[in-house]
C-alpha positions in Angstrom: 54.5 51.8 -51.5 52.8 50.9 -48.6 52.0 47.2 -47.7 48.6 46.8 -48.8 49.0 48.7 -51.6 51.7 46.4 -52.5 48.7 43.4 -51.5 46.5 45.1 -53.5 48.5 44.9 -56.7 48.0 41.0 -56.8 45.0 39.4 -59.0 41.5 39.4 -56.9 42.1 41.6 -54.2 39.8 44.4 -53.2 39.6 47.4 -50.5 37.1 45.8 -48.3 39.2 42.4 -48.1 41.5 44.6 -45.4 38.4 46.9 -43.8 38.7 47.8 -41.0 42.4 49.0 -41.4 42.5 50.3 -45.2 40.1 53.5 -44.9 36.9 53.4 -46.7 36.2 56.4 -49.6 32.9 58.1 -49.3 31.2 58.2 -52.2 29.3 61.6 -52.7 25.3 61.5 -51.9 23.2 62.2 -55.0 19.8 64.1 -55.1 17.4 61.3 -55.2 13.7 63.0 -56.0 10.2 62.1 -53.9 8.5 63.1 -56.7 9.6 64.2 -60.5 8.2 66.0 -63.4 9.8 66.6 -66.6 8.5 69.4 -69.7 10.8 69.7 -72.9 7.9 71.1 -74.3 10.0 74.7 -75.0 13.0 75.3 -76.6 15.3 73.9 -73.4 14.4 70.9 -70.8 12.6 71.8 -67.2 12.6 69.3 -64.5 10.3 70.0 -61.7 11.6 67.7 -58.6 9.8 67.4 -54.7 13.3 66.6 -52.7 13.5 65.5 -49.3 14.3 68.8 -47.1 17.3 67.4 -45.3 18.9 66.9 -49.0 19.1 70.7 -48.8 22.8 70.8 -48.5 23.0 69.0 -51.4 21.6 71.9 -53.2 23.2 74.1 -50.6 25.6 76.2 -53.5 22.7 75.9 -56.1 20.0 77.8 -53.4 22.1 80.9 -52.7 23.2 81.4 -56.2 19.5 81.4 -56.8 19.2 83.5 -54.0 21.4 86.5 -55.0 19.4 86.5 -58.7 15.8 86.1 -57.3 13.2 88.7 -58.2 12.4 89.1 -54.9 14.8 88.2 -51.5 13.6 86.0 -49.1 15.9 85.2 -45.8 14.2 82.0 -44.7 14.2 80.5 -47.9 18.0 80.6 -48.1 20.7 77.8 -46.7 21.5 78.9 -43.6 17.7 79.2 -42.2 17.1 76.1 -43.8 19.8 74.0 -42.0 18.8 75.7 -38.7 15.1 74.6 -39.0 15.6 71.0 -39.6 14.0 68.7 -37.0 13.9 71.3 -34.8 10.5 73.1 -36.5 7.6 71.2 -37.0 8.6 70.5 -40.8 7.0 66.6 -40.8 6.1 66.2 -44.6 7.7 69.5 -46.4 9.6 68.8 -49.7 11.8 71.6 -51.5 10.0 71.9 -54.6 12.7 73.0 -57.3 12.9 73.7 -61.0 16.2 73.2 -63.0 16.1 74.2 -66.7 18.5 72.3 -68.7 19.8 68.8 -69.8 21.4 66.6 -66.8 24.8 67.7 -65.9 24.4 71.1 -66.9 21.2 72.1 -64.9 20.5 75.3 -63.7 18.2 75.9 -60.4 15.6 78.4 -61.2 13.4 78.6 -59.2 13.0 76.6 -55.0 10.1 77.2 -52.2 9.6 74.3 -49.5 6.3 73.0 -50.1 3.7 70.7 -47.8 0.3 68.9 -48.8 -2.0 69.8 -45.3 -6.0 69.5 -45.3 -6.7 73.1 -44.2 -10.0 75.5 -43.9 -13.4 74.9 -43.0 -14.6 72.4 -43.9 -11.3 70.6 -44.7 -9.7 70.6 -47.9 -6.3 69.2 -48.8 -3.8 72.0 -50.5 -0.6 72.3 -51.6 1.0 74.9 -49.6 4.1 77.2 -49.2 6.1 76.1 -45.8 5.8 79.6 -43.7 5.4 79.8 -39.7 5.5 81.5 -37.0 9.4 82.2 -37.1 9.4 82.3 -41.2 6.5 84.7 -41.8 7.1 85.4 -45.6 6.5 82.4 -48.6 8.0 84.3 -51.1 9.5 81.8 -53.5 13.2 82.2 -54.8 12.6 82.5 -58.7 15.6 83.8 -61.3 14.9 87.4 -62.4 16.4 85.9 -65.6 13.6 83.5 -66.8 11.1 84.1 -64.2 7.4 84.7 -66.4 8.9 81.6 -68.9 10.0 79.8 -65.7 6.4 80.2 -63.8 4.2 79.0 -66.6 6.4 75.8 -66.8 6.4 75.3 -62.8 2.4 76.1 -63.0 2.2 73.2 -66.0 4.2 70.6 -63.8 2.5 71.1 -60.6 -0.5 69.8 -62.6 0.7 66.7 -63.2 -1.4 64.2 -62.2 1.3 61.6 -61.8 2.6 64.0 -59.4 -0.6 62.8 -57.8 -0.5 66.4 -55.2 -3.2 68.4 -54.8 -3.7 70.9 -57.5 -4.6 73.9 -55.4 -1.3 75.3 -54.6 -1.3 78.1 -52.0 1.5 80.3 -52.0 1.1 81.9 -48.8 2.3 85.3 -46.7 3.1 86.7 -50.7 4.0 90.6 -50.6 0.5 90.9 -53.2 1.8 94.1 -54.9 5.3 92.4 -55.6 6.7 91.1 -58.8 6.7 87.8 -58.0 3.1 87.6 -57.3 2.3 89.3 -60.7 4.6 87.0 -63.0 2.7 84.1 -61.0 -0.6 85.6 -61.7 0.3 86.6 -65.5 1.6 82.9 -66.0 -1.6 81.4 -64.7 -3.9 83.6 -66.9 -2.0 82.6 -69.9 -2.6 78.7 -69.0 -6.1 79.1 -68.4 -5.8 78.5 -64.6 -8.1 80.4 -61.9 -6.7 81.9 -59.3 -7.5 83.8 -56.4 -6.3 85.9 -53.1 -7.3 85.0 -49.3 -6.3 85.8 -46.0 -5.3 89.2 -46.6 -3.5 92.2 -44.5 -1.2 94.4 -44.3 1.9 94.9 -41.5 4.3 97.9 -41.1 7.1 98.4 -43.2 10.1 101.6 -43.6 11.2 102.2 -47.0 14.6 104.2 -47.9 14.6 107.6 -48.3 16.0 110.4 -51.0 18.3 111.7 -48.5 18.7 114.7 -50.9 15.6 116.4 -49.7 15.4 114.8 -46.2 17.2 113.7 -43.2 16.8 110.7 -41.3 15.8 112.3 -38.2 13.4 114.7 -39.8 12.0 112.0 -41.4 11.3 109.8 -38.7 10.0 113.2 -36.8 7.4 113.8 -39.9 6.2 109.5 -39.3 5.6 109.4 -35.7 3.9 113.2 -35.4 6.1 116.3 -33.1 3.8 115.6 -30.3 4.9 112.0 -29.9 8.7 112.8 -31.2 8.8 114.9 -28.1 7.7 112.5 -25.8 10.0 109.6 -26.7 12.7 112.1 -26.2 12.0 113.3 -22.9 11.4 109.7 -21.6 15.2 109.2 -23.1 16.3 112.0 -21.3 14.3 110.6 -17.7 16.4 107.8 -18.8 19.4 108.9 -18.8 18.9 110.5 -15.1 19.4 106.6 -13.9 23.0 106.1 -15.4 24.7 105.8 -18.7 22.6 105.2 -21.3 23.9 103.6 -24.9 22.7 102.4 -28.3 24.8 99.1 -29.7 25.1 96.8 -33.0 26.3 94.0 -33.0 27.6 93.0 -36.8 30.8 90.9 -36.4 30.4 86.8 -35.7 31.3 87.3 -32.0 29.9 90.0 -30.9 26.7 88.9 -32.7 26.8 85.7 -30.4 27.4 87.4 -27.1 24.9 89.8 -28.2 22.2 86.8 -29.1 22.7 85.3 -25.4 21.7 88.8 -24.2 18.5 88.8 -25.9 17.7 85.5 -25.3 18.4 86.1 -21.4 16.0 89.0 -21.9 13.3 87.6 -23.2 13.4 84.9 -21.4 12.7 87.2 -17.9 9.7 89.0 -19.4 6.2 87.7 -20.4 6.7 85.7 -23.2 9.5 83.4 -20.2 6.1 83.4 -18.3 3.8 82.4 -20.7 6.4 79.5 -22.0 6.6 81.1 -25.4 10.6 82.9 -25.8 13.3 81.3 -27.6 15.1 80.1 -24.5 12.2 77.9 -23.0 12.2 75.0 -25.2 16.2 73.4 -26.0 15.0 73.1 -29.6 13.9 76.3 -30.5 16.9 77.9 -28.7 19.3 75.7 -30.6 17.7 76.6 -34.0 17.4 80.0 -33.0 21.6 80.2 -31.9 22.1 78.1 -35.1 20.6 80.4 -37.7 21.9 83.9 -36.1 25.2 82.9 -36.3 25.2 81.3 -39.4 24.1 84.6 -41.0 26.2 86.3 -38.8 29.1 84.7 -40.4 28.4 86.2 -43.8 27.2 89.5 -42.3 23.5 88.9 -42.7 22.4 89.3 -38.8 23.0 92.2 -36.6 21.6 93.2 -33.0 20.3 96.5 -32.0 20.8 96.4 -27.9 19.6 99.4 -25.6 21.8 99.4 -22.6 21.5 101.3 -19.0 24.6 101.3 -17.4 25.9 97.9 -19.4 22.6 96.2 -18.8 20.9 95.8 -21.7 16.9 97.2 -21.2 16.2 96.2 -24.9 17.2 94.3 -28.1 16.3 93.6 -31.5 17.7 91.2 -33.8 17.4 91.8 -37.0 18.5 89.6 -40.6 19.0 91.3 -43.6 20.0 90.3 -47.3 20.5 92.4 -50.4 19.8 96.4 -48.6 16.7 94.5 -47.3 16.2 94.3 -43.0 14.1 91.9 -41.5 13.3 93.1 -38.0 13.0 89.1 -36.3 12.4 89.1 -33.0 12.7 92.2 -30.2 12.8 92.3 -26.3 12.5 94.2 -23.1 12.9 94.8 -19.4 9.5 95.3 -18.4 11.1 96.7 -15.4 11.4 100.2 -17.4 8.5 99.7 -19.3 7.3 103.5 -18.8 10.6 104.5 -20.5 9.5 103.0 -23.8 12.7 100.8 -24.2 11.6 98.6 -27.0 10.6 102.2 -29.1 13.8 103.6 -28.2 15.5 101.0 -29.8 13.5 101.2 -32.8 13.7 104.7 -33.2 17.7 104.2 -33.5 17.6 101.5 -35.2 15.6 103.3 -38.5 17.5 106.1 -38.4 20.8 103.9 -38.6 19.1 101.9 -41.5 17.8 105.1 -43.3 21.5 106.8 -43.2 22.5 103.8 -45.7 23.1 104.4 -49.0 22.6 100.3 -49.7 19.0 100.0 -47.9 16.2 99.7 -49.7 13.3 98.5 -46.7 12.8 96.9 -43.6 10.3 94.4 -42.9 8.6 94.2 -39.2 7.3 90.6 -40.0 4.7 91.8 -37.3 0.6 91.1 -37.1 -1.6 93.1 -38.7 -2.5 96.6 -36.4 0.5 95.7 -34.6 0.2 98.6 -31.5 3.8 99.7 -31.3 5.4 99.5 -35.0 2.1 100.6 -36.9 2.7 104.1 -35.4 6.4 104.6 -35.6 6.2 103.1 -39.9 3.8 104.0 -41.8 4.3 102.3 -44.8 2.3 99.0 -45.6 3.1 96.0 -47.3 0.1 94.0 -48.6 0.3 90.7 -47.5 -2.0 88.0 -48.2 -2.3 84.5 -50.2 -2.7 83.9 -53.7 -4.2 80.5 -54.5 -3.7 78.8 -58.0 -6.0 75.7 -59.3 -3.5 74.1 -61.8 -5.5 70.7 -62.4 -8.9 73.3 -63.2 -10.9 72.0 -60.8 -13.6 75.0 -60.4 -12.9 74.6 -56.7 -10.5 77.3 -56.3 -13.6 79.8 -55.0 -14.9 76.9 -52.5 -10.8 76.3 -51.0 -10.8 80.4 -50.7 -13.8 80.5 -48.6 -12.9 77.3 -46.3 -9.9 79.5 -45.5 -11.2 82.9 -44.7 -13.5 80.9 -42.5 -11.0 79.3 -40.9 -8.9 81.8 -40.1 -12.1 84.2 -39.1 -13.4 81.3 -36.5 -9.4 81.2 -35.2 -9.8 85.0 -35.0 -12.7 84.6 -32.9 -11.8 82.4 -30.8 -8.8 84.4 -29.8 -10.7 87.3 -28.8 -13.1 85.2 -26.8 -10.4 83.6 -25.1 -8.4 86.9 -23.9 -11.3 88.2 -22.8 -12.1 85.3 -20.5 -8.9 85.8 -19.1 -9.3 89.4 -18.2 -12.7 87.8 -16.6 -10.6 84.9 -14.4 
């Protein structure tokens, strides 16, 4: 027995009496909800807790397990991506809305979505938004597939609890409108007599799996872009090869991804985004966020980077995330000196062919804006997206809120168009 241990056998002695010589035993941090609502109307107990975003790490394992069993995938709400963005992305006021089923000590996470209360629209309305942003343009919540319908009803009932003192209008932003999650929440709202409405709808390109027994990837791509375009891109690739050795590479291991990411950051910073100051490398916090998100996901084989090289020089780079057979094309950059050879298109065509050849592939979400000038010509399938509004308090304001959001979006689009025309004149 050591000297200090021997001393502690004496009556009345405490560890703190010998600090700092005796190491302190750290106590595990526990979850303390900002807001909470509990229901026991069903055969089991339900607990809706609003937690601080920074406390995600205390739920990391539960969130990861929920993501693996969720009705729909959303890589942006998984622990690795959430962790990378904390305090680096504008996340002031963001809370994790977590719905647990079961009694304390034996609870199972059935729903998770970051939420934030904000004023939006013209005129302004205070509503609860799912937390989406420029680097995470998908708001599909993580909803356990085994209890989805019941969990959705319980969640909407608890969100309407006046003791929570939150806005009664909930905006599920950037949802896949034809997906099962939205359908379940619509049905849940109708079962509870709650009004719902869809706003801010648009489409973006996606690539879906093919039946390899009836068509091969090369033929599918050729049919998608058209024979004329396919011939033109093939001609440009041959012309590019006149300048040296052309190679397509895919970084998949952690070390490969880290190296390829630095190449991407440098390439993007050297282009128009760098000149405009919107490249990932332009801001220290955003660069750190990008490095952590991509590298952390790489460790679990959920990020990869495709590159097009000419004489070992990167002339196009594509950063992708993947989960459960679904790919997300997060960022793409190309060397403007080789613009005439369409390096970005060449890289996307090569990546598309590679994904279509994989048996586990289900689909790829472009994450692009509506009517994107490049990807819309390459991928013909579309995802319908929009905001699902649900009035949990039966205020009757949901129509006005939807109109206000649409009005703000239209005003912003007009301002952006006017600014673009002004820049061309100047």
